[in-house]
N, C-alpha and C positions, 0 to 999 in steps of 0.2 A: 626513676633517676635522681641520683643523689644531687644535693646542691653543690659539692665538691665539683660537679662536671658543668655547673653552669658558669658561662663566661661572664665576668663582672667589669664593669667600668671603673677607670680611675680618672683623675684630674687630668694626668698626663695622656692617658689613651685619649681624652676628648678633646684635646687642644687641637684647633685646626691648622692645616699644613700650609695655609696661605693661596690654596689654589684659587686663582682669580676667575677661571672660565666657568665656574659653577654657577647653575641657576639660584637665585636668592631662596626660593621657594619649591620644594619637591613635595608632591602629594602622591602617596602610594594606596593602592586598592590591594590589599594583601590576599591573594585568592590561591586556593588549591590545597589547603591544609587536608581537606577529607580524601580528595584525589591522590594526594602524596600517599597517605596512609594505605588507601585502598590497594594501591599499586605493590605495595609491600607486605601485604596480608595483615595490617596492623589495625587497631580500632582506631576510630576517628579521633579520641582524644589525643592518642599518640601524636597524630598529626598536628593538633593544636598545641600540644607541648612543644614540640619541633618548631612551629610556628613563632611561639615566644622568644626562642633562641634566635631565629631570624629577625625578629623584631629588636632585639639586643643588637645583632650585628648591624642592622640599618641605621640606628641612631649612631652607632660609633662610626659608620662609614660616612654618614652625613658630616659629622664634625670633621674628619679628615679630609674630606674633599670640599671643605669650604662652605657648604649648604647653612642657611642661616634660620630657615624654616622648614620643618618636616611634617606633614600631616599624615596620619596613618588611620586607615578606614578599619576601626578595630571592630564595630559591631553595628549593624545597620538598625534601623527600626523594623525592618522586615523579618531580621534574624530571629525576632520572638516566636516566629510561626514554626521554627525547628523543633525538633522532637526534644521534650522536656529534659530528658537525660542529658542531651547535648547542649541544650542552654545552661544548665545547671555546671556542666563541666567547664564551660566557657566563663562562667561567673567564677568559678572557683579558681580556673588560671588569672583570672583578673584580679582576685583577692590576693593571691600568691605573688604576683609581679608587683603590685602596689606595695605591699608590705616587704618585699624582699629587697626590691631595685630602686624604691624611692630614694633612700638615702645615697645611693651611689649617682643618681641622676643629680640630685642636689649637690653633691661634692664636685661632679663635673660641670656644674653652672649651667645645667639645663633649665630651662623655664617651661612649665608644663601649662598647657590650655586645653580645657576639654569643651568640645563643642557638641550639641545634638540636645534631645529633650530630657530634661531631669525629672519633670513631674512622673509620680508612680514608679521610680527606681527603688530597688530595695534599699532600706535605710543604711545598710552598711556600706554597700556599693557608692552610694552617694556620699557619704562621709569620708570613704577613701579618695574619691575623685576631687572633693572640696580641699581635702587635706593636702593634696600633690598639688593644687594650684596655689594655695596659701602658703605652702612652706617653699616654694620655688619661686614666688611672684618676684623677688628681688634680684634674681639672677640675671646675669648678663650673657650667657651663652647661647647655643641652638635653643629655640623655639620649637618644643615637640607639641605639636596640636593633635589631640587624641579624639578622633571622631564616634563618639560612642552613643548608642541610640539615637543615630543620626540619620537624616534623609533629606536629600537636596529640595525635594517639593515640600516636605513639612517645615523645613528652616524658612523657604521663600513665603510659604503661607504666614507662618508667625509674623515674619517681616512686615507683611502687608497688613496684617491685624494691628500691629502695633503703630503702623504709621497711620492707619484708620482711626485709631483712638486718639492719636495725637491731633489730626484734622478735626475730630469731633469735639475735643476739649479746648479748641482754638490755639493750639500750639503751634501749628504748622498750616500754612496754607497750601492748598492744592496745587496752584501753579508753582510753587517752590519744590515739589516732588521731582527729583530727578535722578541719574543713576547713583551719585555721591550720597543722595539721602537714603536710597534703597540699600546700597551697601553698608551704609552706618547702622542699618538695623539688623543686619545679619549676624549669626553667630561669631563670623571671623571679622568683625568690624575691628579696624586698625590692623590687620593681618594682610600683608600683600597678597594679591591673588597668585595662585600656583604658577610658575613659569611652565612646569614639567609635572606631567600626571603619568605615573608608572603602575601597570597593571600586570600582575604575574598569571601564570596558567594558561595564558594563550587566549583568553577568551576577549572579544573585541566590542566591549561595552563598558558603559561606566557606570552602571548600576546605582543611579539617582545618589551621585557623589559630587559633592561641590558644583551643582549644575550652573549656577549664577558665576561663580568665581574662574571657571574653568573656560569662559568664553574664548580667550586668546590663549589658552595653554597648549603646549605642544604635548603629544600623546606618545609614549612608547610601551607596546605589548610584549611582554617578554613570554617566552614558551615555558620557561620553567616553573615549578609550583613553588609556593610561597616558603616552605620550609627550606628550599635549596638556594634562598636569595643570600646573597654574600657581597663582599665588597667588590668581587669582580662584574657581577651583575649588575650594580649600582655604576660602577665604572662604565660598562657598556650602554645604559641608557645615558648616563651623561655625555658620552661620546656622540651618540646618534643626535642628543640635543644640540651639542656645540656645532654639529655640521649644518644645522638649518639657519634658514635665514626667516626672521620673524618679521611679518609684515603689518600684522594688526589691520588687516583689511585695505592697506595701502599698496603702492606699487613698488616702494623701496624698501629695505629692513631698516629698522629702527635701530640707533645705536643704543648701547648701555642695557639692552634687554637682560 
């Protein structure tokens, strides 16, 4: 696939259109690249390549639909168990995406935040992730949260460990530990919890993704595979979200969700 066929972002493309009904934070489990490829007799890597194109569409659509935070489950901690060749293909696509698209993201005022375990990552991958964060830190547009080498259980364990260390060192009293303290020690500290979690490919599970943060999120499971995800699919998920009443465990819907 030549670079001329890849859609690019511009600042005007990324300007929000003022849609007020959109959730503040949408998280997406991008599932189905391999099945998309298999259904067409193509190698899995082609499904992953087309998945990168869908990622670009998702970021652009998030801007156009007024979403302020978009979290994408790009690579889970469990994905390392996949065949070595497939993991290598995924790492190469990440390298290509960061090198080719970071400038366009920056131009569009997108702010990149990476969550997940960084210890043990290949040095060049770690460098690219850190460069993306550093280069876009001052931007004021959409916050793109990339969940890479991420697992919800691992994140909570790491948070508990940091809290235990703070108690041990006398910096935190055990009785002061509450929901807010735990949230402040997660990778997503200072990022609002997702209002909506979308999963493609029709699977009805969350696969260790944002376990703490999704406590009161709405879920939409779309039957299409991730490479087919586009603005229309995004709008379908948002329409489903907007039709629901969010009660957060109460008897009446809460305003301003």
